[in-house]
N, CA, C, O and CB atoms as a CASP TS submission, in Angstrom:
PFRMAT TS
TARGET T0000
AUTHOR 0000-0000-0000
METHOD Language model
MODEL 1
PARENT N/A
ATOM      1  N   MET     1      -2.106   2.158  21.898  1.00  0.00           N
ATOM      2  CA  MET     1      -0.794   2.740  22.052  1.00  0.00           C
ATOM      3  C   MET     1      -0.441   2.765  23.528  1.00  0.00           C
ATOM      4  O   MET     1      -1.242   3.172  24.369  1.00  0.00           O
ATOM      5  CB  MET     1      -0.739   4.153  21.443  1.00  0.00           C
ATOM      6  N   SER     2       0.714   2.343  23.813  1.00  0.00           N
ATOM      7  CA  SER     2       1.216   2.378  25.181  1.00  0.00           C
ATOM      8  C   SER     2       1.777   3.761  25.478  1.00  0.00           C
ATOM      9  O   SER     2       2.331   4.407  24.589  1.00  0.00           O
ATOM     10  CB  SER     2       2.296   1.289  25.404  1.00  0.00           C
ATOM     11  N   ILE     3       1.641   4.216  26.698  1.00  0.00           N
ATOM     12  CA  ILE     3       2.134   5.548  27.070  1.00  0.00           C
ATOM     13  C   ILE     3       3.647   5.608  26.948  1.00  0.00           C
ATOM     14  O   ILE     3       4.200   6.666  26.650  1.00  0.00           O
ATOM     15  CB  ILE     3       1.704   5.909  28.503  1.00  0.00           C
ATOM     16  N   GLU     4       4.320   4.498  27.172  1.00  0.00           N
ATOM     17  CA  GLU     4       5.775   4.494  27.119  1.00  0.00           C
ATOM     18  C   GLU     4       6.313   4.655  25.701  1.00  0.00           C
ATOM     19  O   GLU     4       7.437   5.118  25.513  1.00  0.00           O
ATOM     20  CB  GLU     4       6.304   3.219  27.719  1.00  0.00           C
ATOM     21  N   ARG     5       5.529   4.282  24.720  1.00  0.00           N
ATOM     22  CA  ARG     5       6.014   4.319  23.337  1.00  0.00           C
ATOM     23  C   ARG     5       5.852   5.693  22.723  1.00  0.00           C
ATOM     24  O   ARG     5       4.914   6.426  23.040  1.00  0.00           O
ATOM     25  CB  ARG     5       5.283   3.292  22.493  1.00  0.00           C
ATOM     26  N   ALA     6       6.770   6.030  21.846  1.00  0.00           N
ATOM     27  CA  ALA     6       6.697   7.310  21.149  1.00  0.00           C
ATOM     28  C   ALA     6       6.209   7.136  19.719  1.00  0.00           C
ATOM     29  O   ALA     6       6.110   8.114  18.978  1.00  0.00           O
ATOM     30  CB  ALA     6       8.057   7.994  21.153  1.00  0.00           C
ATOM     31  N   THR     7       5.902   5.910  19.321  1.00  0.00           N
ATOM     32  CA  THR     7       5.447   5.650  17.957  1.00  0.00           C
ATOM     33  C   THR     7       4.175   4.817  17.995  1.00  0.00           C
ATOM     34  O   THR     7       3.843   4.222  19.020  1.00  0.00           O
ATOM     35  CB  THR     7       6.544   4.931  17.134  1.00  0.00           C
ATOM     36  N   ILE     8       3.473   4.780  16.883  1.00  0.00           N
ATOM     37  CA  ILE     8       2.283   3.943  16.785  1.00  0.00           C
ATOM     38  C   ILE     8       2.652   2.656  16.046  1.00  0.00           C
ATOM     39  O   ILE     8       3.554   2.647  15.208  1.00  0.00           O
ATOM     40  CB  ILE     8       1.121   4.698  16.054  1.00  0.00           C
ATOM     41  N   SER     9       1.965   1.601  16.359  1.00  0.00           N
ATOM     42  CA  SER     9       2.232   0.302  15.725  1.00  0.00           C
ATOM     43  C   SER     9       1.585   0.254  14.337  1.00  0.00           C
ATOM     44  O   SER     9       0.781   1.114  13.977  1.00  0.00           O
ATOM     45  CB  SER     9       1.699  -0.863  16.613  1.00  0.00           C
ATOM     46  N   ASP    10       1.953  -0.760  13.580  1.00  0.00           N
ATOM     47  CA  ASP    10       1.347  -0.964  12.256  1.00  0.00           C
ATOM     48  C   ASP    10      -0.158  -1.175  12.394  1.00  0.00           C
ATOM     49  O   ASP    10      -0.941  -0.671  11.589  1.00  0.00           O
ATOM     50  CB  ASP    10       1.995  -2.177  11.534  1.00  0.00           C
ATOM     51  N   ARG    11      -0.550  -1.920  13.416  1.00  0.00           N
ATOM     52  CA  ARG    11      -1.979  -2.189  13.648  1.00  0.00           C
ATOM     53  C   ARG    11      -2.726  -0.898  13.959  1.00  0.00           C
ATOM     54  O   ARG    11      -3.814  -0.660  13.435  1.00  0.00           O
ATOM     55  CB  ARG    11      -2.165  -3.197  14.803  1.00  0.00           C
ATOM     56  N   GLU    12      -2.134  -0.068  14.813  1.00  0.00           N
ATOM     57  CA  GLU    12      -2.761   1.203  15.167  1.00  0.00           C
ATOM     58  C   GLU    12      -2.865   2.121  13.944  1.00  0.00           C
ATOM     59  O   GLU    12      -3.876   2.794  13.741  1.00  0.00           O
ATOM     60  CB  GLU    12      -1.965   1.897  16.288  1.00  0.00           C
ATOM     61  N   GLU    13      -1.814   2.134  13.148  1.00  0.00           N
ATOM     62  CA  GLU    13      -1.851   2.953  11.937  1.00  0.00           C
ATOM     63  C   GLU    13      -2.935   2.462  10.981  1.00  0.00           C
ATOM     64  O   GLU    13      -3.623   3.261  10.346  1.00  0.00           O
ATOM     65  CB  GLU    13      -0.483   2.940  11.238  1.00  0.00           C
ATOM     66  N   ALA    14      -3.081   1.145  10.885  1.00  0.00           N
ATOM     67  CA  ALA    14      -4.100   0.564  10.009  1.00  0.00           C
ATOM     68  C   ALA    14      -5.510   0.951  10.461  1.00  0.00           C
ATOM     69  O   ALA    14      -6.423   1.034   9.639  1.00  0.00           O
ATOM     70  CB  ALA    14      -3.961  -0.964   9.974  1.00  0.00           C
ATOM     71  N   LEU    15      -5.690   1.183  11.743  1.00  0.00           N
ATOM     72  CA  LEU    15      -6.992   1.601  12.257  1.00  0.00           C
ATOM     73  C   LEU    15      -7.219   3.107  12.076  1.00  0.00           C
ATOM     74  O   LEU    15      -8.344   3.540  11.826  1.00  0.00           O
ATOM     75  CB  LEU    15      -7.113   1.230  13.735  1.00  0.00           C
ATOM     76  N   ILE    16      -6.168   3.891  12.200  1.00  0.00           N
ATOM     77  CA  ILE    16      -6.285   5.354  12.147  1.00  0.00           C
ATOM     78  C   ILE    16      -6.371   5.883  10.713  1.00  0.00           C
ATOM     79  O   ILE    16      -7.196   6.747  10.418  1.00  0.00           O
ATOM     80  CB  ILE    16      -5.098   5.993  12.856  1.00  0.00           C
ATOM     81  N   SER    17      -5.530   5.373   9.836  1.00  0.00           N
ATOM     82  CA  SER    17      -5.439   5.918   8.467  1.00  0.00           C
ATOM     83  C   SER    17      -6.762   5.936   7.710  1.00  0.00           C
ATOM     84  O   SER    17      -7.087   6.964   7.116  1.00  0.00           O
ATOM     85  CB  SER    17      -4.445   5.123   7.677  1.00  0.00           C
ATOM     86  N   PRO    18      -7.544   4.856   7.698  1.00  0.00           N
ATOM     87  CA  PRO    18      -8.814   4.909   6.967  1.00  0.00           C
ATOM     88  C   PRO    18      -9.769   5.972   7.525  1.00  0.00           C
ATOM     89  O   PRO    18     -10.525   6.591   6.776  1.00  0.00           O
ATOM     90  CB  PRO    18      -9.489   3.544   7.007  1.00  0.00           C
ATOM     91  N   GLU    19      -9.727   6.172   8.832  1.00  0.00           N
ATOM     92  CA  GLU    19     -10.574   7.198   9.441  1.00  0.00           C
ATOM     93  C   GLU    19     -10.159   8.590   8.988  1.00  0.00           C
ATOM     94  O   GLU    19     -11.010   9.448   8.755  1.00  0.00           O
ATOM     95  CB  GLU    19     -10.515   7.103  10.968  1.00  0.00           C
ATOM     96  N   LEU    20      -8.858   8.817   8.862  1.00  0.00           N
ATOM     97  CA  LEU    20      -8.374  10.129   8.420  1.00  0.00           C
ATOM     98  C   LEU    20      -8.850  10.451   7.001  1.00  0.00           C
ATOM     99  O   LEU    20      -9.108  11.607   6.668  1.00  0.00           O
ATOM    100  CB  LEU    20      -6.840  10.177   8.482  1.00  0.00           C
ATOM    101  N   LEU    21      -8.959   9.421   6.183  1.00  0.00           N
ATOM    102  CA  LEU    21      -9.388   9.631   4.802  1.00  0.00           C
ATOM    103  C   LEU    21     -10.832  10.112   4.706  1.00  0.00           C
ATOM    104  O   LEU    21     -11.229  10.663   3.678  1.00  0.00           O
ATOM    105  CB  LEU    21      -9.226   8.351   4.014  1.00  0.00           C
ATOM    106  N   THR    22     -11.619   9.915   5.754  1.00  0.00           N
ATOM    107  CA  THR    22     -13.023  10.338   5.723  1.00  0.00           C
ATOM    108  C   THR    22     -13.215  11.767   6.236  1.00  0.00           C
ATOM    109  O   THR    22     -14.315  12.313   6.156  1.00  0.00           O
ATOM    110  CB  THR    22     -13.868   9.383   6.550  1.00  0.00           C
ATOM    111  N   VAL    23     -12.151  12.367   6.760  1.00  0.00           N
ATOM    112  CA  VAL    23     -12.248  13.716   7.311  1.00  0.00           C
ATOM    113  C   VAL    23     -12.073  14.733   6.185  1.00  0.00           C
ATOM    114  O   VAL    23     -11.081  14.683   5.457  1.00  0.00           O
ATOM    115  CB  VAL    23     -11.185  13.940   8.429  1.00  0.00           C
ATOM    116  N   PRO    24     -13.035  15.666   6.033  1.00  0.00           N
ATOM    117  CA  PRO    24     -12.914  16.674   4.978  1.00  0.00           C
ATOM    118  C   PRO    24     -11.633  17.499   5.138  1.00  0.00           C
ATOM    119  O   PRO    24     -11.242  17.830   6.257  1.00  0.00           O
ATOM    120  CB  PRO    24     -14.139  17.600   4.985  1.00  0.00           C
ATOM    121  N   HIS    25     -11.004  17.818   4.054  1.00  0.00           N
ATOM    122  CA  HIS    25      -9.814  18.667   3.979  1.00  0.00           C
ATOM    123  C   HIS    25      -8.559  18.021   4.546  1.00  0.00           C
ATOM    124  O   HIS    25      -7.547  18.704   4.703  1.00  0.00           O
ATOM    125  CB  HIS    25     -10.070  19.947   4.700  1.00  0.00           C
ATOM    126  N   VAL    26      -8.588  16.731   4.858  1.00  0.00           N
ATOM    127  CA  VAL    26      -7.397  16.019   5.315  1.00  0.00           C
ATOM    128  C   VAL    26      -6.834  15.253   4.128  1.00  0.00           C
ATOM    129  O   VAL    26      -7.522  14.438   3.513  1.00  0.00           O
ATOM    130  CB  VAL    26      -7.722  15.055   6.515  1.00  0.00           C
ATOM    131  N   LYS    27      -5.576  15.526   3.816  1.00  0.00           N
ATOM    132  CA  LYS    27      -4.923  14.847   2.701  1.00  0.00           C
ATOM    133  C   LYS    27      -3.689  14.143   3.238  1.00  0.00           C
ATOM    134  O   LYS    27      -2.882  14.747   3.945  1.00  0.00           O
ATOM    135  CB  LYS    27      -4.549  15.847   1.557  1.00  0.00           C
ATOM    136  N   ILE    28      -3.544  12.881   2.907  1.00  0.00           N
ATOM    137  CA  ILE    28      -2.388  12.105   3.330  1.00  0.00           C
ATOM    138  C   ILE    28      -1.480  11.942   2.123  1.00  0.00           C
ATOM    139  O   ILE    28      -1.845  11.304   1.136  1.00  0.00           O
ATOM    140  CB  ILE    28      -2.808  10.717   3.922  1.00  0.00           C
ATOM    141  N   GLY    29      -0.303  12.520   2.214  1.00  0.00           N
ATOM    142  CA  GLY    29       0.682  12.398   1.139  1.00  0.00           C
ATOM    143  C   GLY    29       1.646  11.272   1.454  1.00  0.00           C
ATOM    144  O   GLY    29       1.360  10.105   1.189  1.00  0.00           O
ATOM    145  N   ASN    30       2.778  11.624   2.017  1.00  0.00           N
ATOM    146  CA  ASN    30       3.800  10.664   2.399  1.00  0.00           C
ATOM    147  C   ASN    30       3.345   9.935   3.664  1.00  0.00           C
ATOM    148  O   ASN    30       3.172  10.556   4.712  1.00  0.00           O
ATOM    149  CB  ASN    30       5.172  11.366   2.620  1.00  0.00           C
ATOM    150  N   LEU    31       3.154   8.627   3.564  1.00  0.00           N
ATOM    151  CA  LEU    31       2.625   7.851   4.686  1.00  0.00           C
ATOM    152  C   LEU    31       3.574   7.830   5.880  1.00  0.00           C
ATOM    153  O   LEU    31       3.123   7.827   7.025  1.00  0.00           O
ATOM    154  CB  LEU    31       2.337   6.434   4.244  1.00  0.00           C
ATOM    155  N   ASP    32       4.883   7.815   5.627  1.00  0.00           N
ATOM    156  CA  ASP    32       5.856   7.812   6.717  1.00  0.00           C
ATOM    157  C   ASP    32       5.796   9.128   7.495  1.00  0.00           C
ATOM    158  O   ASP    32       5.828   9.125   8.725  1.00  0.00           O
ATOM    159  CB  ASP    32       7.277   7.578   6.170  1.00  0.00           C
ATOM    160  N   GLN    33       5.711  10.240   6.784  1.00  0.00           N
ATOM    161  CA  GLN    33       5.613  11.541   7.450  1.00  0.00           C
ATOM    162  C   GLN    33       4.293  11.671   8.206  1.00  0.00           C
ATOM    163  O   GLN    33       4.253  12.250   9.291  1.00  0.00           O
ATOM    164  CB  GLN    33       5.748  12.680   6.427  1.00  0.00           C
ATOM    165  N   CYS    34       3.233  11.144   7.646  1.00  0.00           N
ATOM    166  CA  CYS    34       1.928  11.172   8.308  1.00  0.00           C
ATOM    167  C   CYS    34       1.984  10.394   9.613  1.00  0.00           C
ATOM    168  O   CYS    34       1.466  10.844  10.635  1.00  0.00           O
ATOM    169  CB  CYS    34       0.834  10.595   7.387  1.00  0.00           C
ATOM    170  N   ARG    35       2.611   9.234   9.577  1.00  0.00           N
ATOM    171  CA  ARG    35       2.733   8.399  10.779  1.00  0.00           C
ATOM    172  C   ARG    35       3.541   9.126  11.861  1.00  0.00           C
ATOM    173  O   ARG    35       3.178   9.092  13.037  1.00  0.00           O
ATOM    174  CB  ARG    35       3.400   7.043  10.432  1.00  0.00           C
ATOM    175  N   LYS    36       4.624   9.776  11.466  1.00  0.00           N
ATOM    176  CA  LYS    36       5.443  10.533  12.422  1.00  0.00           C
ATOM    177  C   LYS    36       4.645  11.697  13.012  1.00  0.00           C
ATOM    178  O   LYS    36       4.755  11.987  14.203  1.00  0.00           O
ATOM    179  CB  LYS    36       6.726  11.060  11.740  1.00  0.00           C
ATOM    180  N   PHE    37       3.853  12.352  12.186  1.00  0.00           N
ATOM    181  CA  PHE    37       3.036  13.463  12.652  1.00  0.00           C
ATOM    182  C   PHE    37       1.993  12.990  13.661  1.00  0.00           C
ATOM    183  O   PHE    37       1.792  13.632  14.692  1.00  0.00           O
ATOM    184  CB  PHE    37       2.354  14.152  11.471  1.00  0.00           C
ATOM    185  N   ILE    38       1.331  11.875  13.369  1.00  0.00           N
ATOM    186  CA  ILE    38       0.337  11.320  14.288  1.00  0.00           C
ATOM    187  C   ILE    38       1.003  10.949  15.612  1.00  0.00           C
ATOM    188  O   ILE    38       0.457  11.217  16.683  1.00  0.00           O
ATOM    189  CB  ILE    38      -0.358  10.083  13.663  1.00  0.00           C
ATOM    190  N   SER    39       2.176  10.335  15.536  1.00  0.00           N
ATOM    191  CA  SER    39       2.904   9.977  16.758  1.00  0.00           C
ATOM    192  C   SER    39       3.232  11.219  17.578  1.00  0.00           C
ATOM    193  O   SER    39       3.103  11.206  18.803  1.00  0.00           O
ATOM    194  CB  SER    39       4.196   9.216  16.413  1.00  0.00           C
ATOM    195  N   ALA    40       3.653  12.287  16.912  1.00  0.00           N
ATOM    196  CA  ALA    40       3.981  13.531  17.616  1.00  0.00           C
ATOM    197  C   ALA    40       2.739  14.128  18.273  1.00  0.00           C
ATOM    198  O   ALA    40       2.808  14.601  19.408  1.00  0.00           O
ATOM    199  CB  ALA    40       4.607  14.549  16.646  1.00  0.00           C
ATOM    200  N   LEU    41       1.617  14.112  17.581  1.00  0.00           N
ATOM    201  CA  LEU    41       0.377  14.631  18.164  1.00  0.00           C
ATOM    202  C   LEU    41      -0.045  13.826  19.384  1.00  0.00           C
ATOM    203  O   LEU    41      -0.416  14.395  20.410  1.00  0.00           O
ATOM    204  CB  LEU    41      -0.742  14.624  17.127  1.00  0.00           C
ATOM    205  N   LEU    42       0.011  12.514  19.275  1.00  0.00           N
ATOM    206  CA  LEU    42      -0.385  11.666  20.395  1.00  0.00           C
ATOM    207  C   LEU    42       0.563  11.833  21.576  1.00  0.00           C
ATOM    208  O   LEU    42       0.124  11.829  22.726  1.00  0.00           O
ATOM    209  CB  LEU    42      -0.431  10.203  19.962  1.00  0.00           C
ATOM    210  N   TRP    43       1.859  11.979  21.306  1.00  0.00           N
ATOM    211  CA  TRP    43       2.837  12.212  22.368  1.00  0.00           C
ATOM    212  C   TRP    43       2.507  13.507  23.100  1.00  0.00           C
ATOM    213  O   TRP    43       2.545  13.572  24.328  1.00  0.00           O
ATOM    214  CB  TRP    43       4.273  12.266  21.792  1.00  0.00           C
ATOM    215  N   ARG    44       2.185  14.532  22.324  1.00  0.00           N
ATOM    216  CA  ARG    44       1.860  15.835  22.922  1.00  0.00           C
ATOM    217  C   ARG    44       0.580  15.745  23.757  1.00  0.00           C
ATOM    218  O   ARG    44       0.507  16.315  24.846  1.00  0.00           O
ATOM    219  CB  ARG    44       1.702  16.911  21.821  1.00  0.00           C
ATOM    220  N   LEU    45      -0.419  15.037  23.252  1.00  0.00           N
ATOM    221  CA  LEU    45      -1.679  14.891  23.987  1.00  0.00           C
ATOM    222  C   LEU    45      -1.502  14.093  25.267  1.00  0.00           C
ATOM    223  O   LEU    45      -2.245  14.292  26.228  1.00  0.00           O
ATOM    224  CB  LEU    45      -2.724  14.225  23.112  1.00  0.00           C
ATOM    225  N   ARG    46      -0.526  13.190  25.291  1.00  0.00           N
ATOM    226  CA  ARG    46      -0.266  12.410  26.497  1.00  0.00           C
ATOM    227  C   ARG    46       0.518  13.208  27.538  1.00  0.00           C
ATOM    228  O   ARG    46       0.786  12.698  28.626  1.00  0.00           O
ATOM    229  CB  ARG    46       0.491  11.142  26.142  1.00  0.00           C
ATOM    230  N   GLY    47       0.881  14.418  27.230  1.00  0.00           N
ATOM    231  CA  GLY    47       1.546  15.258  28.216  1.00  0.00           C
ATOM    232  C   GLY    47       3.005  15.523  27.935  1.00  0.00           C
ATOM    233  O   GLY    47       3.715  16.012  28.814  1.00  0.00           O
ATOM    234  N   GLY    48       3.471  15.221  26.756  1.00  0.00           N
ATOM    235  CA  GLY    48       4.856  15.488  26.424  1.00  0.00           C
ATOM    236  C   GLY    48       5.165  16.974  26.413  1.00  0.00           C
ATOM    237  O   GLY    48       4.352  17.785  25.968  1.00  0.00           O
ATOM    238  N   LEU    49       6.337  17.325  26.903  1.00  0.00           N
ATOM    239  CA  LEU    49       6.854  18.694  26.895  1.00  0.00           C
ATOM    240  C   LEU    49       5.961  19.666  27.674  1.00  0.00           C
ATOM    241  O   LEU    49       5.631  20.747  27.185  1.00  0.00           O
ATOM    242  CB  LEU    49       7.005  19.177  25.464  1.00  0.00           C
ATOM    243  N   ASN    50       5.582  19.273  28.871  1.00  0.00           N
ATOM    244  CA  ASN    50       4.815  20.180  29.734  1.00  0.00           C
ATOM    245  C   ASN    50       5.758  21.156  30.401  1.00  0.00           C
ATOM    246  O   ASN    50       6.608  20.760  31.199  1.00  0.00           O
ATOM    247  CB  ASN    50       4.007  19.396  30.797  1.00  0.00           C
ATOM    248  N   LYS    51       5.615  22.420  30.082  1.00  0.00           N
ATOM    249  CA  LYS    51       6.419  23.471  30.724  1.00  0.00           C
ATOM    250  C   LYS    51       5.554  24.643  31.010  1.00  0.00           C
ATOM    251  O   LYS    51       6.028  25.643  31.550  1.00  0.00           O
ATOM    252  CB  LYS    51       7.606  23.892  29.856  1.00  0.00           C
TER
END
């Protein structure tokens, strides 16, 4: 993922999603919402909205 981007690519999602399925208590329902949530988490971890 590039720092400039606010979304993850199809390739990145393909790498992340199978790993999420192995985590206990993690359930993936709507794939589009899951992708948006992951993008939001990564944006925040990269320093988004520092106040």
